[in-house]
C-alpha positions, -999 to +999 in steps of 0.1 A: +294-559-356+284-550-325+318-554-310+328-522-338+301-505-322+310-502-291+349-498-297+340-468-314+311-456-290+346-463-262+369-446-282+351-413-285+351-413-249+381-416-242+396-387-265+365-367-245+378-377-216+420-376-224+429-350-253+458-359-270+457-395-268+477-415-288+471-448-309+494-468-291+471-464-259+434-460-273+450-491-294+460-510-254+426-497-234+400-507-262+424-545-268+428-541-303+460-532-327+465-495-341+457-506-380+421-513-363+424-477-345+431-460-376+408-477-395+381-466-372+393-436-367+385-428-407+349-446-400+340-422-374+354-390-397+333-409-426+302-404-397+312-365-389+328-372-358+355-343-352+386-364-339+415-350-354+452-360-352+473-333-338+505-345-353+535-371-343+534-377-310+506-351-302+474-374-307+438-370-309+409-345-299+381-332-308+384-305-331+351-284-321+323-287-289+317-320-298+312-335-266+296-371-259+270-372-227+265-400-214+237-393-190+222-371-214+191-394-214+151-386-215+129-386-180+119-414-194+151-433-198+156-425-161+127-436-150+127-468-164+164-471-148+153-467-118+128-493-115+159-513-111+149-510-075+120-524-074+146-561-077+173-548-068+170-578-039+161-604-062+191-596-086+218-594-065+232-625-058+233-622-097+256-591-100+290-585-088+300-568-062+303-532-074+273-528-089+250-517-067+278-492-054+278-481-092+240-479-097+240-459-067+264-434-082+246-435-113+211-431-099+227-397-081+245-383-106+210-382-127+195-368-099+215-340-091+217-335-132+178-330-132+179-310-103+205-283-117+183-283-149+152-275-133+174-245-111+184-237-145+153-233-162+136-211-131+168-184-126+164-184-171+122-178-173+131-152-146+150-133-170+119-129-192+093-105-186+067-107-209+030-090-211-001-107-205-029-105-230-063-088-218-076-117-210-052-135-191-056-131-149-018-122-141-023-132-105-041-165-114-022-181-141+006-203-146+037-186-157+045-199-192+071-222-197+075-220-239+105-199-236+123-221-214+116-252-239+125-223-271+159-224-253+168-256-244+156-267-283+177-237-298+204-246-279+203-284-291+194-275-317+158-299-314+130-295-336+091-293-313+060-298-318+033-281-300+004-258-303-001-227-318-032-201-313-043-183-346-072-164-351-090-177-322-087-216-332-055-240-317-037-259-345-007-286-346+026-276-357+062-289-358+089-265-362+127-258-363+137-227-340+160-204-348+162-174-328+141-149-305+132-115-311+122-094-288+091-067-293+072-044-270+061-067-240+065-097-258+090-121-280+081-137-318+102-165-325+117-175-357+117-202-366+110-233-399+079-245-406+078-280-416+041-275-423+044-242-447+079-253-454+091-217-450+105-195-425+081-178-399+071-164-366+056-169-340+045-149-308+059-169-278+026-164-260+007-178-290+026-213-283+012-239-265+021-277-253+056-275-264+073-306-270+110-309-275+119-340-304+141-360-303+144-354-343+176-325-344+184-297-371+212-280-394+202-239-389+202-228-425+223-194-422+210-187-456+172-186-449+182-167-415+202-139-438+170-142-465+142-133-442+157-103-426+171-088-460+147-055-453+134-042-416+097-053-430+083-085-444+049-102-451+042-138-464+047-143-501+067-107-508+095-110-535+100-071-541+093-041-516+090+000-520+122+015-513+109+043-497+126+077-475+115+093-443+123+124-427+128+124-391+126+158-377+156+171-351+135+157-322+136+123-325+174+117-343+182+101-319+157+079-310+154+066-342+198+056-343+189+040-310+160+021-330+173-020-337+172-030-378+179-065-383+198-047-420+212-015-418+191+011-436+205+043-450+210+074-428+219+108-436+216+137-413+206+164-430+219+207-429+188+213-401+196+182-381+171+165-396+173+126-404+167+109-438+156+073-434+157+048-468+150+012-467+125-009-487+104-025-473+071-053-477+047-046-455+033-013-455+003-016-424+035-024-403+057+004-418+022+026-406+024+015-368+058+018-365+059+054-381+033+066-357+047+060-326+069+097-341+034+115-346+037+152-367+080+144-360+084+122-392+075+127-432+074+101-458+089+113-485+089+089-511+070+072-528+040+094-534+014+066-524+027+055-496+026+094-488-014+090-500-023+057-480-005+076-448-028+110-455-063+084-462-047+061-428-047+103-411-080+111-421-098+079-413-085+084-371-095+121-374-131+108-380-132+084-353-123+115-330-146+136-352-173+119-340-190+133-312 
């Protein structure tokens, strides 16, 4: 069993190194028969390794972006390997002459890879700027590493463990990162939360002590589409309200530049005004959004939303009427 596992890993490496390699050459390099190579290919296919025979005389190659990186090891594995330096003098007589030079090349490659990852991370982090909360000291605080960790895990499809600050309390969370959503002066993260077993959004600046886990996940596109079925969603909502809003001609271009996760129905009226129709699931977020446009936006339907907006504005008026 061990011999076959080693041979399967060898086949993957050979196909990656030489796309189009023939079964005959694989058999020679693995010191086995072509019949055995064919059986091994069936086993790899059952393991969902995307190697395909491209036809007579064209050999085997990967049919996706799959790749195996021998040096894609963890920091703990690299540190353990580097400890061989401490005992190299003792074990050198037991090793072949080429081992030490091979060891040095592996260490050099690992160090270069680590340096490149750090430089890449610094460049990526520098491309994203977030606003600071009022209790943060902009000059003294360390920059957040959450965005970099989320990007790395999102690309490699690894789950994440960490802490999330909610209502003044820090709690443990575990989630699968799906995508970052830019907001004004901050980013939200859309993720599948393992604790609640549903899609959730997290404010990135409230994520702390993030750790990339060895567990991988597969993105469920249906979950994303279901979550973004409307511009505003809220916990537990299943039915939304159809709403109509009229924007004055002064802000039409600004509204048209807004980004939504579904396409609302937009109608330019003869007077140059814009009729905006969509479905909402969270009234409070609607009021926050529409307040940006002030008197240039008017809720037309439904009538109870008009009444709620009127109450909202009356409360504002009371605040500013007090002496």
